[in-house]
N, C-alpha and C positions, 0 to 999 in steps of 0.2 A: 446418607447422601443429602446434600443441601448446599448452603452457601459456603460452608467450610471445606467441602470436598473439591479439590482442585481438578479431579478427573471428570467432573460433570460440567455441562454448559453453564449452569447457574453459578458454580464455583469460579469458573473462569471469568464470567462477567463481573463478579464481586471483586476478584483479585485484580482484574484488568489485564489479563494475559490472553494470548491467542494460541491456537494449536489445531489439532486434527478435528476436534469436536466443534471448535468455534473458529471458523475461517476468518482471516483478516483480509479486508478489501484493499487491494493495492491501488495506490494513486497512480493514474495514468499520466505519465509525463509526455507532453507533446514536444516533439523535436521540431524546432523551427526549420523550415525548408530554406535552403540556400537560394536566394534569388540572384538574378543577374545584376541588380543594382549594388549589391554588396561587394562585388568583384571590382577591382580597379581596372579601368580600361587599358588595354595594351596598345601601344603606339609603335 
């Protein structure tokens, strides 16, 4: 077990992969709310 072992956390950090032992933080994408200004005024 060490840097070469892919099944350990240290091995995943070295290899640069993610998995069950090393969770990957997901980037939160903010959805822009639709405002009244973006809509075309209906006449």
